[in-house]
N, CA, C and O of each residue as an XYZ file, in Angstrom:
904
protein
N       1.140     -1.724     -0.278
C      -0.154     -0.140      0.088
C       1.004      1.007     -0.047
O       1.808      1.115      0.879
N       1.108      1.938     -1.280
C       1.807      3.208     -1.188
C       1.167      4.174      0.284
O       0.089      3.865      0.792
N       1.811      5.057      0.691
C       1.332      5.620      1.445
C       0.939      6.964      1.055
O       1.609      7.564      0.214
N      -0.017      7.457      1.552
C      -0.855      8.837      0.492
C       0.114      9.983      1.018
O       0.357      9.778      2.207
N       0.518     10.706      0.710
C       0.480     12.137      0.701
C       0.065     12.745      2.019
O      -1.126     12.509      2.220
N       0.805     13.666      3.297
C       0.526     14.241      4.205
C      -0.815     15.180      4.335
O      -1.711     15.198      5.180
N      -0.569     15.993      3.086
C      -1.684     16.607      2.733
C      -2.885     16.196      2.306
O      -3.925     16.782      2.603
N      -2.820     15.033      1.490
C      -3.842     14.680      1.133
C      -4.884     13.814      2.679
O      -6.059     13.951      3.018
N      -3.813     13.011      3.223
C      -4.286     12.515      4.747
C      -5.152     13.665      5.805
O      -6.015     13.387      6.638
N      -4.677     14.824      5.503
C      -5.204     15.957      6.524
C      -6.432     16.370      5.894
O      -6.946     17.383      6.366
N      -7.137     15.686      4.726
C      -8.349     15.878      4.629
C      -9.334     15.067      5.056
O     -10.541     15.259      4.908
N      -8.620     13.829      5.781
C     -10.111     12.795      5.737
C      -9.916     12.802      7.500
O      -9.233     11.966      8.091
N     -10.523     13.708      8.043
C     -10.548     14.274      9.514
C     -12.378     13.335      9.758
O     -12.894     12.435     10.420
N     -12.723     14.374      8.670
C     -14.355     14.455      9.191
C     -14.789     13.122      8.536
O     -15.889     12.764      8.958
N     -14.027     11.953      7.265
C     -14.459     10.881      7.097
C     -14.152     10.013      7.824
O     -14.650      8.897      7.672
N     -12.999     10.338      9.096
C     -12.754      9.537      9.502
C     -13.543      9.204     10.985
O     -13.866      8.073     11.346
N     -13.794     10.575     11.823
C     -15.240     10.851     12.430
C     -16.913     10.226     12.090
O     -17.793      9.697     12.769
N     -16.759     10.614     10.712
C     -17.854      9.781     10.056
C     -17.699      8.383      9.851
O     -18.621      7.791      9.291
N     -16.743      7.790     10.190
C     -16.333      6.256      9.820
C     -16.710      5.432      8.495
O     -16.915      4.244      8.247
N     -16.704      6.525      7.826
C     -17.096      6.321      6.182
C     -15.418      5.941      5.220
O     -15.336      6.061      3.998
N     -14.136      5.447      6.202
C     -12.831      5.230      5.453
C     -12.912      3.673      5.544
O     -13.444      2.957      6.391
N     -12.276      3.397      4.501
C     -12.306      2.072      4.205
C     -10.876      1.381      5.605
O     -10.063      2.060      6.233
N     -11.049      0.206      5.634
C     -10.338     -0.321      6.847
C      -8.622      0.487      6.518
O      -8.070      1.249      7.311
N      -8.093      0.082      5.249
C      -6.896      0.682      4.600
C      -6.825      1.814      5.062
O      -5.788      2.111      5.655
N      -7.819      2.730      4.948
C      -7.526      4.350      4.528
C      -7.765      4.612      6.100
O      -7.222      5.603      6.588
N      -8.636      3.684      7.007
C      -8.449      4.388      8.648
C      -7.147      3.806      8.678
O      -6.655      4.388      7.710
N      -6.641      3.388      8.923
C      -5.149      2.896      9.421
C      -4.242      3.642      9.009
O      -3.411      3.848      9.893
N      -3.962      4.285      7.792
C      -3.301      5.208      7.408
C      -3.405      6.568      8.012
O      -2.462      7.296      8.322
N      -4.813      6.837      8.149
C      -5.180      8.076      9.101
C      -4.527      7.937     10.140
O      -3.467      8.530     10.339
N      -5.148      7.011     11.079
C      -4.916      6.904     12.349
C      -3.170      6.820     12.921
O      -2.785      7.143     14.045
N      -2.249      6.254     11.702
C      -1.003      6.440     12.095
C      -0.417      8.077     11.771
O       0.573      8.657     12.218
N      -1.517      8.543     10.770
C      -0.361     10.126     10.610
C      -1.316     10.898     11.638
O      -1.048     12.050     11.981
N      -2.211     10.357     12.018
C      -2.621     11.343     13.301
C      -2.248     11.059     14.200
O      -2.702     11.665     15.171
N      -1.155      9.926     14.466
C      -0.222     10.382     15.594
C       0.432     11.062     15.812
O       0.778     11.289     16.971
N       0.994     11.829     14.544
C       1.573     12.254     14.744
C       1.612     13.930     14.391
O       2.497     14.703     14.758
N       0.456     14.260     13.612
C       0.014     15.978     13.402
C      -0.913     16.242     14.252
O      -1.929     15.555     14.368
N      -0.644     17.309     14.961
C      -1.728     17.909     15.543
C      -2.506     18.635     15.282
O      -3.374     19.030     16.060
N      -2.354     19.015     13.993
C      -3.774     19.884     13.375
C      -4.555     18.783     13.121
O      -5.754     19.058     13.160
N      -4.313     17.675     12.884
C      -5.276     16.750     12.498
C      -5.928     16.523     14.045
O      -7.156     16.496     14.127
N      -5.112     16.359     15.279
C      -5.853     15.773     15.761
C      -7.150     16.766     16.840
O      -8.093     16.384     17.533
N      -6.541     18.260     16.496
C      -7.220     19.198     17.094
C      -8.649     19.176     16.404
O      -9.714     19.267     17.015
N      -8.480     19.025     14.857
C      -9.855     18.734     13.837
C     -10.797     17.646     14.433
O     -11.971     17.813     14.764
N     -10.053     16.484     14.511
C     -11.061     15.198     15.105
C     -11.264     15.724     16.721
O     -12.214     15.277     17.364
N     -10.600     16.406     17.152
C     -11.238     16.943     18.686
C     -12.879     17.312     18.770
O     -13.834     16.834     19.383
N     -12.649     18.654     17.623
C     -13.615     19.812     17.366
C     -14.978     19.091     16.142
O     -15.957     19.788     15.872
N     -14.810     17.661     15.532
C     -15.962     16.979     14.780
C     -16.038     15.961     15.922
O     -16.755     15.001     15.640
N     -15.480     15.925     17.144
C     -15.896     14.522     17.524
C     -17.580     14.254     17.900
O     -18.023     13.110     17.994
N     -18.239     15.198     18.052
C     -19.660     15.516     18.570
C     -20.542     15.213     17.519
O     -21.698     14.810     17.644
N     -19.480     15.589     15.708
C     -20.841     15.427     14.935
C     -21.568     14.399     15.008
O     -22.717     14.765     15.252
N     -21.474     12.995     14.899
C     -22.163     11.792     14.945
C     -22.818     11.702     15.510
O     -23.661     10.868     15.181
N     -23.051     12.486     16.911
C     -24.225     12.520     18.117
C     -25.225     13.403     17.568
O     -26.372     12.957     17.548
N     -24.967     14.908     16.984
C     -25.596     15.440     16.457
C     -26.663     14.902     15.214
O     -27.892     14.983     15.217
N     -25.743     14.311     14.123
C     -26.690     13.546     13.095
C     -27.538     12.740     13.584
O     -28.708     12.689     13.204
N     -26.974     11.921     14.606
C     -28.199     10.528     14.972
C     -29.009     11.162     15.453
O     -29.577     10.403     16.238
N     -29.566     12.340     15.509
C     -30.576     13.103     16.473
C     -31.199     13.522     15.083
O     -32.155     14.210     15.439
N     -31.203     13.505     13.988
C     -31.521     13.728     12.800
C     -32.675     12.574     11.810
O     -32.112     11.582     11.346
N     -33.522     12.656     11.650
C     -34.088     10.882     11.185
C     -34.011     11.623      9.435
O     -33.927     12.779      9.018
N     -34.084     10.404      8.841
C     -34.288     10.564      7.317
C     -35.539     11.354      6.803
O     -35.660     12.099      5.830
N     -36.594     10.884      7.938
C     -38.091     11.740      7.707
C     -37.567     13.249      7.391
O     -37.692     13.946      6.384
N     -36.984     13.463      8.542
C     -36.645     15.071      8.503
C     -35.800     15.752      7.761
O     -35.591     16.947      7.970
N     -35.205     15.066      6.793
C     -34.199     15.215      5.613
C     -34.538     15.462      4.417
O     -34.030     16.143      3.527
N     -35.992     14.465      4.533
C     -36.998     14.257      3.369
C     -37.948     15.795      3.055
O     -38.232     16.324      1.980
N     -38.282     16.228      4.532
C     -39.258     17.278      4.619
C     -38.698     18.379      4.041
O     -37.494     18.625      4.119
N     -39.824     19.339      3.226
C     -39.147     20.608      2.550
C     -38.761     21.622      3.945
O     -39.330     21.625      5.036
N     -38.091     22.103      3.682
C     -37.498     23.166      4.789
C     -38.836     24.289      5.214
O     -39.442     24.744      4.244
N     -39.079     24.521      5.939
C     -40.298     25.268      6.635
C     -39.876     27.152      5.948
O     -38.845     27.809      6.095
N     -41.103     27.482      5.258
C     -40.920     28.678      4.333
C     -40.275     29.805      5.453
O     -40.565     29.763      6.648
N     -39.190     30.995      4.752
C     -39.156     31.682      5.211
C     -40.120     33.305      5.764
O     -40.224     34.270      5.007
N     -40.364     33.293      6.343
C     -41.237     34.297      6.946
C     -41.180     36.127      6.451
O     -40.396     36.934      6.950
N     -41.973     36.379      5.626
C     -41.830     37.653      5.157
C     -41.148     38.476      5.776
O     -40.225     39.088      5.239
N     -41.568     38.657      7.276
C     -40.391     39.722      8.117
C     -39.509     39.630      8.549
O     -38.852     40.496      9.128
N     -39.199     38.186      8.312
C     -37.414     37.504      8.911
C     -36.713     38.832      7.803
O     -36.307     39.667      8.612
N     -36.489     39.223      6.759
C     -35.451     40.218      6.589
C     -35.636     41.365      7.190
O     -34.674     41.869      7.770
N     -36.738     41.939      7.185
C     -36.804     43.621      7.653
C     -36.326     43.517      9.350
O     -35.903     44.462     10.016
N     -36.560     41.832      9.913
C     -36.576     41.996     11.140
C     -34.722     42.118     11.165
O     -34.077     42.998     11.736
N     -34.228     41.068     10.444
C     -32.797     41.487     10.601
C     -31.803     42.556     10.331
O     -30.750     42.763     10.933
N     -32.459     43.387      9.034
C     -32.321     44.317      8.621
C     -31.649     45.366      9.517
O     -30.556     45.930      9.553
N     -33.237     45.379     10.504
C     -33.184     46.300     11.599
C     -32.683     46.186     12.744
O     -32.609     47.046     13.622
N     -32.143     44.558     12.763
C     -31.613     44.261     14.069
C     -29.817     44.844     14.163
O     -29.161     45.208     15.139
N     -29.345     44.694     12.294
C     -28.124     44.895     12.351
C     -27.987     46.568     12.489
O     -26.948     47.133     12.829
N     -29.487     47.365     12.094
C     -29.051     48.661     12.164
C     -28.946     49.186     13.400
O     -28.016     49.944     13.676
N     -30.180     48.738     14.565
C     -29.692     48.787     15.807
C     -28.648     48.583     16.327
O     -28.286     49.405     17.169
N     -27.773     47.418     16.027
C     -26.257     47.169     16.257
C     -25.691     48.050     15.726
O     -25.157     48.672     16.644
N     -25.409     48.613     14.611
C     -24.501     49.565     14.264
C     -25.016     51.050     14.773
O     -24.203     51.969     14.879
N     -26.021     51.180     14.994
C     -26.017     52.661     15.843
C     -25.724     52.310     17.471
O     -24.950     53.144     17.938
N     -25.925     51.822     17.941
C     -25.323     51.051     19.310
C     -23.599     51.258     19.317
O     -22.935     51.898     20.133
N     -23.059     50.379     17.947
C     -21.666     50.887     18.198
C     -21.203     52.215     18.071
O     -20.193     52.654     18.621
N     -22.233     53.066     17.072
C     -21.814     54.345     17.125
C     -21.798     54.951     17.845
O     -20.947     55.836     17.927
N     -22.739     54.766     18.720
C     -23.304     55.648     19.996
C     -21.950     55.215     21.039
O     -21.585     56.158     21.741
N     -21.301     54.138     21.193
C     -20.549     53.612     21.953
C     -19.086     54.446     21.882
O     -18.335     54.793     22.793
N     -18.978     54.652     20.185
C     -18.202     54.794     20.203
C     -17.884     56.487     20.239
O     -16.841     56.964     20.685
N     -19.033     57.287     19.662
C     -19.197     58.720     20.313
C     -19.310     58.675     21.299
O     -18.728     59.693     21.672
N     -19.654     58.221     22.100
C     -19.346     58.232     23.904
C     -18.407     58.007     24.252
O     -18.270     58.400     25.411
N     -17.381     57.430     23.775
C     -16.412     57.443     24.388
C     -15.303     58.522     23.924
O     -14.216     58.777     24.443
N     -15.894     59.051     22.830
C     -14.970     59.827     22.288
C     -15.238     61.292     22.725
O     -14.490     62.245     22.507
N     -16.453     61.316     23.389
C     -17.336     62.560     23.797
C     -16.473     62.686     25.445
O     -16.036     63.738     25.912
N     -16.408     61.497     26.017
C     -15.911     61.469     27.366
C     -14.415     61.657     27.161
O     -13.930     62.340     28.062
N     -13.457     61.216     26.157
C     -12.426     61.304     25.890
C     -12.424     62.900     26.066
O     -12.079     63.525     27.069
N     -12.941     63.457     24.726
C     -12.796     64.816     24.737
C     -12.727     65.742     25.807
O     -11.842     66.559     26.060
N     -14.121     65.422     26.585
C     -14.518     66.149     27.888
C     -13.372     66.047     29.022
O     -13.067     67.031     29.696
N     -12.850     64.972     29.161
C     -11.865     64.668     29.781
C     -10.472     65.626     29.636
O      -9.689     65.993     30.512
N     -10.482     65.916     27.986
C      -8.985     66.973     27.831
C      -9.454     68.238     28.212
O      -8.648     68.943     28.820
N     -10.593     68.693     27.990
C     -11.151     70.233     28.124
C     -10.794     70.463     29.146
O     -10.000     71.376     29.368
N     -11.410     69.500     30.286
C     -11.429     69.466     31.567
C      -9.730     69.947     32.289
O      -9.381     70.717     33.183
N      -9.025     69.044     31.362
C      -7.653     69.526     31.771
C      -6.670     70.568     31.719
O      -5.784     71.045     32.427
N      -7.415     70.792     30.096
C      -7.062     72.506     29.623
C      -7.655     73.353     30.579
O      -7.152     74.452     30.812
N      -8.771     72.924     31.217
C      -9.373     74.372     32.050
C      -8.408     74.515     33.226
O      -7.886     75.516     33.716
N      -8.322     73.157     33.550
C      -7.522     72.949     35.180
C      -6.148     73.475     35.052
O      -5.480     73.916     35.986
N      -5.654     73.361     33.381
C      -4.256     73.959     33.569
C      -4.186     75.335     33.341
O      -3.183     75.995     33.611
N      -5.633     75.990     32.652
C      -5.514     77.265     32.567
C      -5.539     78.146     33.275
O      -4.728     79.072     33.313
N      -6.708     77.948     34.104
C      -7.389     78.607     35.199
C      -6.946     78.196     36.738
O      -7.305     79.035     37.564
N      -6.403     77.331     37.148
C      -5.796     76.712     38.255
C      -4.327     76.452     38.299
O      -3.902     75.515     38.974
N      -3.663     77.095     37.733
C      -1.977     77.135     37.745
C      -1.328     76.770     38.812
O      -1.621     77.406     39.825
N      -0.352     75.757     38.943
C       0.195     75.569     39.972
C       1.064     76.549     40.927
O       2.026     77.270     40.661
N       0.420     76.326     42.048
C       1.342     77.684     42.976
C       2.566     77.460     43.526
O       2.894     76.538     44.273
N       3.494     78.740     42.935
C       4.563     78.292     43.017
C       5.133     77.934     44.629
O       4.571     78.519     45.555
N       6.129     77.073     44.900
C       6.550     77.018     46.054
C       6.838     78.036     46.716
O       7.529     78.912     46.198
N       6.249     78.183     48.353
C       6.867     79.268     48.808
C       5.512     80.541     48.994
O       5.417     81.338     49.927
N       4.590     80.411     47.827
C       4.059     81.750     47.950
C       2.773     81.778     48.813
O       1.995     80.824     48.806
N       2.575     82.840     49.523
C       1.743     82.905     50.457
C      -0.157     82.620     50.197
O      -0.816     82.556     49.159
N      -0.546     82.508     51.624
C      -2.037     81.901     51.283
C      -3.186     83.340     50.448
O      -2.911     84.326     49.764
N      -4.017     82.965     50.785
C      -4.962     83.680     50.113
C      -4.869     85.004     51.326
O      -4.864     84.943     52.556
N      -4.797     86.273     50.318
C      -5.078     87.630     51.030
C      -6.187     87.887     52.167
O      -7.232     87.236     52.174
N      -5.927     88.779     53.035
C      -6.831     89.063     53.931
C      -7.802     89.626     53.413
O      -7.502     90.579     52.694
N      -9.462     89.261     53.565
C     -10.381     89.604     53.197
C     -10.593     91.157     53.296
O      -9.947     91.842     54.089
N     -11.634     91.721     52.357
C     -11.864     93.186     51.898
C     -13.263     93.063     52.616
O     -14.134     92.394     52.059
N     -13.485     93.583     53.644
C     -14.838     93.708     53.893
C     -15.853     94.784     52.873
O     -15.588     95.974     52.705
N     -16.822     94.207     52.375
C     -18.022     95.331     51.510
C     -18.948     96.166     52.238
O     -19.689     95.756     53.131
N     -18.888     97.148     51.893
C     -19.896     98.230     52.516
C     -21.543     97.806     51.980
O     -21.813     97.285     50.899
N     -22.437     98.157     52.967
C     -23.746     98.606     52.528
C     -24.381     99.414     51.777
O     -24.880    100.326     52.435
N     -24.611     99.485     50.505
C     -25.272    100.546     49.894
C     -26.808    100.733     50.897
O     -27.235    101.702     51.525
N     -27.323     99.418     50.711
C     -28.704     99.667     51.231
C     -28.819     98.664     52.156
O     -28.372     97.553     51.873
N     -29.377     98.878     53.282
C     -29.478     98.201     54.219
C     -30.022     96.600     54.266
O     -31.249     96.539     54.180
N     -29.297     95.207     54.393
C     -29.487     93.742     54.322
C     -29.144     92.899     55.088
O     -28.357     93.062     56.020
N     -29.799     91.714     54.727
C     -29.296     90.688     55.955
C     -28.072     89.626     55.745
O     -27.905     88.605     56.412
N     -27.035     90.214     54.387
C     -26.298     89.336     54.044
C     -24.769     90.568     54.312
O     -24.762     91.758     53.995
N     -23.811     89.912     54.863
C     -22.678     90.674     55.055
C     -21.627     90.106     54.024
O     -22.133     89.136     53.461
N     -20.358     90.354     53.577
C     -19.706     89.975     52.394
C     -18.339     90.871     52.498
O     -17.967     92.044     52.449
N     -17.804     89.451     52.685
C     -16.024     90.120     52.415
C     -15.540     89.287     51.230
O     -15.874     88.198     50.763
N     -14.669     90.166     50.934
C     -13.916     89.353     49.488
C     -12.174     89.322     49.509
O     -11.552     90.284     49.960
N     -11.515     88.166     48.995
C     -10.316     87.813     48.975
C      -9.923     88.136     47.351
O     -10.808     87.654     46.644
N      -9.274     88.547     46.854
C      -8.951     88.904     45.276
C      -7.402     88.501     45.212
O      -6.499     88.861     45.967
N      -7.357     87.783     44.273
C      -5.873     87.225     44.288
C      -5.815     87.611     42.339
O      -6.637     87.289     41.481
N      -4.566     88.360     42.198
C      -4.185     88.804     40.832
C      -3.955     87.059     40.396
O      -3.738     86.028     41.033
N      -4.155     87.446     38.849
C      -3.718     86.185     38.193
C      -2.943     86.731     36.904
O      -2.874     87.936     36.666
N      -2.347     85.719     36.067
C      -2.246     86.254     34.798
C      -3.349     86.565     34.170
O      -3.500     87.731     33.806
N      -4.287     85.652     33.928
C      -5.566     85.633     33.124
C      -6.613     86.570     33.760
O      -7.799     86.621     33.433
N      -6.160     87.122     34.477
C      -7.347     88.248     35.338
C      -7.132     88.179     36.893
O      -6.018     88.278     37.408
N      -8.298     88.000     37.591
C      -8.594     88.083     39.294
C      -9.170     86.613     40.252
O     -10.091     85.853     39.954
N      -8.752     86.593     40.806
C     -10.064     85.011     41.580
C     -10.115     85.804     42.368
O      -9.356     86.616     42.898
N     -11.111     85.507     42.418
C     -12.242     86.055     43.906
C     -12.925     84.825     44.997
O     -13.674     83.892     44.708
N     -12.534     85.097     45.914
C     -13.264     84.319     46.902
C     -14.682     85.220     47.894
O     -14.456     86.082     48.743
N     -15.807     84.827     47.570
C     -16.899     85.852     47.878
C     -17.302     84.826     49.341
O     -17.983     83.800     49.361
N     -16.569     85.571     50.561
C     -17.588     84.934     52.205
C     -18.669     85.801     52.440
O     -18.688     87.011     52.669
N     -19.634     84.905     52.336
C     -20.958     85.621     52.793
C     -21.283     85.443     54.169
O     -20.467     84.652     54.641
N     -22.063     85.800     54.985
C     -22.288     85.439     56.229
C     -24.271     86.628     56.378
O     -24.597     87.815     56.382
N     -24.941     85.309     56.465
C     -26.409     85.615     56.841
C     -26.674     85.885     57.645
O     -25.974     85.327     58.490
N     -27.644     86.752     58.237
C     -28.324     87.321     59.494
C     -29.380     86.069     59.599
O     -29.643     85.435     58.577
N     -29.898     85.773     60.688
C     -31.088     84.901     60.405
C     -32.191     85.302     60.042
O     -33.068     84.441     59.970
N     -32.523     86.603     59.715
C     -33.708     86.938     58.756
C     -33.317     86.501     57.495
O     -34.065     86.974     56.639
N     -32.533     85.860     57.083
C     -32.422     86.484     55.557
C     -33.317     85.293     54.997
O     -33.862     84.501     55.765
N     -33.451     85.204     53.431
C     -34.898     84.264     52.891
C     -33.504     83.830     51.861
O     -32.736     84.429     51.108
N     -33.717     82.389     52.353
C     -32.530     81.168     51.438
C     -33.348     81.242     49.894
O     -34.559     81.118     49.716
N     -32.202     81.502     48.774
C     -32.963     81.533     47.400
C     -32.712     82.659     46.894
O     -32.825     82.787     45.675
N     -32.397     83.517     47.531
C     -32.042     85.208     46.613
C     -31.006     84.998     45.846
O     -29.935     84.602     46.306
N     -31.209     85.244     44.555
C     -29.868     85.665     43.854
C     -29.083     87.110     44.024
O     -29.534     88.162     44.477
N     -28.022     86.876     43.613
C     -27.281     87.970     44.325
C     -25.699     88.030     42.456
O     -25.077     87.056     42.033
N     -25.650     89.009     42.094
C     -24.287     88.939     40.936
C     -23.343     89.847     41.688
O     -23.483     90.674     42.589
N     -22.408     89.420     41.034
C     -21.218     89.909     41.403
C     -20.689     91.065     40.042
O     -20.578     90.704     38.870
N     -20.457     92.273     40.472
C     -20.014     93.150     38.998
C     -18.629     93.761     39.587
O     -18.415     94.283     40.681
N     -17.845     93.542     38.596
C     -16.531     94.366     39.031
C     -16.332     95.552     38.023
O     -17.049     95.536     37.022
N     -15.184     96.865     38.222
C     -15.799     97.740     36.932
C     -14.133     98.352     37.017
O     -13.273     98.518     37.882
N     -14.273     98.525     35.787
C     -12.960     98.931     35.492
C     -12.515    100.376     35.980
O     -13.180    100.887     36.882
N     -11.165    101.244     35.314
C     -11.206    102.472     35.616
C     -11.884    103.172     34.615
O     -11.497    104.329     34.785
N     -12.657    103.170     33.679
C     -13.347    103.672     32.827
C     -14.847    103.763     32.941
O     -15.661    104.328     32.211
N     -15.081    102.702     34.608
C     -16.565    102.753     34.771
C     -17.416    101.336     34.148
O     -18.505    101.041     34.640
N     -16.849    100.557     33.102
C     -17.062     99.482     32.256
C     -17.266     98.166     33.420
O     -16.395     97.553     34.037
N     -18.573     98.028     33.440
C     -19.233     96.838     33.722
C     -18.684     95.271     33.546
O     -19.002     94.663     32.524
N     -17.949     94.701     34.446
C     -17.535     93.390     33.840
C     -18.005     92.207     34.763
O     -17.212     92.040     35.690
N     -19.342     91.117     34.774
C     -19.620     90.244     35.388
C     -18.904     89.511     35.928
O     -18.140     88.970     35.128
N     -18.742     89.152     37.140
C     -18.274     88.245     37.592
C     -18.466     86.950     38.818
O     -17.763     86.592     39.763
N     -19.688     86.514     38.301
C     -20.086     85.742     38.986
C     -21.605     86.092     39.370
O     -22.257     87.103     39.103
N     -22.061     84.618     40.275
C     -23.108     85.263     41.062
C     -23.521     83.722     41.766
O     -23.170     82.590     41.435
N     -24.422     84.201     42.884
C     -24.546     83.229     43.465
C     -26.381     83.214     44.879
O     -26.933     83.864     45.767
N     -26.454     82.287     44.281
C     -27.984     82.247     45.626
C     -27.511     81.723     46.896
O     -26.665     80.873     47.174
N     -28.483     82.647     47.775
C     -28.439     82.696     49.082
C     -28.899     81.392     49.588
O     -29.853     80.819     49.063
N     -27.944     80.671     51.069
C     -28.860     79.135     51.082
C     -28.741     79.614     52.810
O     -28.247     80.480     53.531
N     -29.674     78.221     52.861
C     -29.753     78.412     54.735
C     -28.760     78.180     55.128
O     -27.808     77.729     54.490
N     -28.821     78.518     56.543
C     -27.401     78.707     57.178
C     -26.957     79.729     57.512
O     -27.548     80.684     57.007
N     -25.570     80.157     58.628
C     -24.882     81.313     58.691
C     -24.288     81.814     57.795
O     -24.073     83.017     57.944
N     -23.761     81.157     56.491
C     -23.011     81.514     55.495
C     -22.910     80.516     54.420
O     -23.320     79.366     54.264
N     -22.215     81.362     53.726
C     -21.274     80.235     52.628
C     -20.177     80.595     51.791
O     -19.874     81.749     52.095
N     -19.524     80.221     50.992
C     -18.237     80.697     50.577
C     -18.230     80.074     48.819
O     -18.313     78.953     48.317
N     -18.039     81.899     48.116
C     -18.775     81.441     46.792
C     -16.997     81.620     46.182
O     -16.324     82.325     46.934
N     -16.137     80.990     44.779
C     -15.311     81.243     44.276
C     -15.845     81.205     42.990
O     -16.631     80.360     42.563
N     -15.266     82.395     42.245
C     -15.628     82.953     40.956
C     -14.358     84.189     40.533
O     -13.549     84.422     41.432
N     -14.234     84.755     39.551
C     -13.755     85.439     39.018
C     -13.793     86.663     37.340
O     -14.508     86.688     36.339
N     -13.197     87.084     37.588
C     -13.322     87.978     36.584
C     -12.202     88.484     35.544
O     -11.157     88.893     36.050
N     -12.290     88.496     34.449
C     -11.012     88.685     33.294
C     -10.285     90.002     33.495
O      -9.415     90.319     32.684
N     -10.607     90.866     34.614
C      -9.847     92.116     34.948
C      -8.995     91.855     36.173
O      -9.235     91.368     37.278
N      -7.786     92.409     35.520
C      -6.617     92.085     36.729
C      -6.953     93.344     37.518
O      -7.363     94.457     37.187
N      -6.544     92.614     39.008
C      -6.991     93.561     39.883
C      -6.377     94.817     39.936
O      -6.788     95.636     40.757
N      -5.549     95.063     39.260
C      -5.263     96.520     39.113
C      -5.979     97.446     38.297
O      -6.085     98.672     38.278
N      -6.507     96.355     37.527
C      -7.628     97.060     36.489
C      -9.152     97.514     37.452
O     -10.064     98.045     36.819
N      -9.295     97.312     38.678
C     -10.414     96.954     39.386
C     -11.033     98.167     40.694
O     -10.920     98.320     41.910
N     -11.656     98.776     39.635
C     -11.976    100.053     40.402
C     -13.032    100.163     41.436
O     -13.347    101.126     42.135
N     -13.549     98.850     41.373
C     -14.915     98.700     42.237
C     -15.380     97.496     41.805
O     -15.338     97.003     40.678
N     -16.000     96.916     43.216
C     -16.624     95.712     43.320
C     -18.185     95.740     43.755
O     -18.304     95.937     44.964
N     -19.280     95.605     43.134
C     -20.475     95.882     43.653
C     -21.344     94.411     43.922
O     -20.915     93.492     43.225
N     -21.959     94.218     44.404
C     -22.676     93.161     44.586
C     -24.558     93.474     44.474
O     -25.270     93.867     45.398
N     -24.891     93.225     43.378
C     -26.035     93.713     42.722
C     -27.111     92.599     43.084
O     -26.866     91.398     43.199
N     -28.658     93.370     43.282
C     -30.032     92.146     42.602
C     -29.697     92.014     41.385
O     -28.817     92.562     40.722
N     -30.495     91.213     41.127
C     -30.958     90.517     39.492
C     -31.607     92.128     38.794
O     -31.443     92.211     37.577
N     -32.027     92.869     39.202
C     -32.561     94.155     38.459
C     -31.143     95.027     38.460
O     -31.263     96.164     38.006
N     -29.998     94.693     38.849
C     -28.745     96.039     38.664
C     -28.820     96.900     39.990
O     -27.970     97.767     40.194
N     -29.914     96.641     40.955
C     -29.295     97.286     42.089
C     -28.472     96.963     43.140
O     -28.492     95.807     43.562
N     -27.559     98.006     43.767
C     -26.555     97.495     44.168
C     -26.465     97.399     45.445
O     -27.084     98.364     45.893
N     -26.050     96.791     46.279
C     -26.512     96.428     47.591
C     -25.477     96.546     48.554
O     -25.765     97.085     49.622
N     -23.977     96.014     48.309
C     -22.732     96.368     49.096
C     -21.896     96.611     47.845
O     -22.129     96.290     46.680
N     -20.861     97.259     48.382
C     -19.672     97.795     47.291
C     -18.296     97.789     48.117
O     -18.311     98.013     49.328
N     -17.195     97.546     47.476
C     -15.720     96.994     48.030
C     -14.584     97.938     46.929
O     -14.477     97.862     45.705
N     -13.924     98.709     47.801
C     -12.867     99.520     46.624
C     -11.763     98.624     47.024
O     -11.423     98.739     48.201
N     -10.970     97.543     46.131
C      -9.966     97.165     46.009
C      -8.576     97.679     46.361
O      -8.142     98.744     45.919
N      -7.714     96.653     47.400
C      -6.374     97.389     47.503
C      -5.588     97.278     46.294
O      -5.824     96.248     45.663
N      -4.618     98.141     45.737
C      -3.699     97.981     44.512
C      -2.293     97.564     45.166
O      -1.454     96.830     44.644
N      -2.239     97.989     46.022
C      -0.595     98.345     46.379
C      -0.262     97.341     47.297
O       0.871     97.291     47.774
């Protein structure tokens, strides 16, 4: 018996599992199988095939296949479209989250530069004076920055104050031009701290006011420049 080429023997894996080889072919394949890892893996994968085929009767094979429902293709197309949209949403959400992280990092680097070693703490607060009597006292801590002025607003409320009142902080330059510097709502309790900022450098600020939403000033302060 002439030995079959190894490439040809590798094609007999399914026939071997199904028992359709002749005795001579089976012997040749088993000799080859002892040394061929690819065929060993293939036979292992096909080992359950005879059992699955045993579950199918001849009558089952003779029957006509059931008709394909008219709605099958549209359902498959819709499912594929949903899957595609889902992948796009995941990709878009991932990229948006990454972009948000980059933007947050840039803002942090721009608006919150590293504090040089040995720098002093926040300056002494500047008390604001009342323009009209009110239930809130405010002091400001102003720190000059390269991009403008950082402002810490320290609010102290009297017991008669109403939570939820809105206040605007407005800075004025030397020409009297108003520059918004943030705002806040009063809260329950004795006080609150609000951190905000203005694009004006500290040396450019001539006056700071706390105003009501209609523009009425209720407190003011002149920041120190020296």
